[in-house]
C-alpha positions in Angstrom: -7.5 14.1 -7.4 -8.5 10.7 -5.5 -8.3 11.4 -1.6 -9.8 8.4 -0.7 -8.3 6.8 2.5 -7.8 3.3 3.0 -7.7 0.9 6.3 -5.2 -2.1 6.5 -8.3 -4.5 5.8 -9.1 -2.5 2.6 -5.5 -2.3 1.1 -4.9 -6.1 1.9 -8.1 -6.9 -0.3 -7.3 -4.5 -2.6 -3.8 -6.0 -3.2 -5.2 -9.6 -2.6 -2.7 -9.8 0.4 -3.0 -11.0 3.9 -3.7 -8.3 6.5 -0.6 -9.3 8.2 1.6 -9.2 5.0 0.3 -5.5 4.5 1.5 -4.9 8.1 4.7 -6.3 7.6 5.5 -4.1 4.2 4.4 -1.0 5.7 6.7 -1.4 8.7 9.3 -2.2 6.5 8.6 1.1 4.5 7.8 -0.6 1.3 4.2 0.5 1.1 3.4 4.1 1.6 1.1 4.8 4.8 0.9 6.9 7.9 -0.5 6.4 11.2 -3.6 8.3 12.9 -4.0 7.4 16.2 -1.8 4.0 16.1 -3.8 2.8 13.1 -2.2 2.5 9.5 -4.1 4.3 7.0 -3.3 4.7 3.4 -4.1 7.1 0.6 -5.6 5.1 -2.5 -3.7 7.3 -4.9 -0.3 6.6 -3.2 -1.0 2.7 -3.3 -2.0 3.2 -7.1 1.6 4.9 -7.9 3.2 2.2 -5.6 1.8 -0.4 -7.8 2.8 1.3 -11.0 6.3 1.6 -9.7 6.5 -2.0 -8.7 5.4 -3.0 -12.3 8.0 -0.7 -13.9 10.6 -2.3 -11.8 9.3 -5.8 -12.7 9.4 -4.8 -16.6 13.0 -3.5 -15.8 14.3 -6.6 -14.1 13.2 -9.0 -17.3 
């Protein structure tokens, strides 16, 4: 199982988003993440599941 942990910067690069956008999305509860000592961290496997969910929702909406 993939237990890789990503930072805000790494998630932003992975999703091709600005860091500011990732902060907003995680604060709104739209991206799965958790805080460690006040800094956001993300499990890569959870981000991949989130991406798959977004894709399936987009296909269902069309």
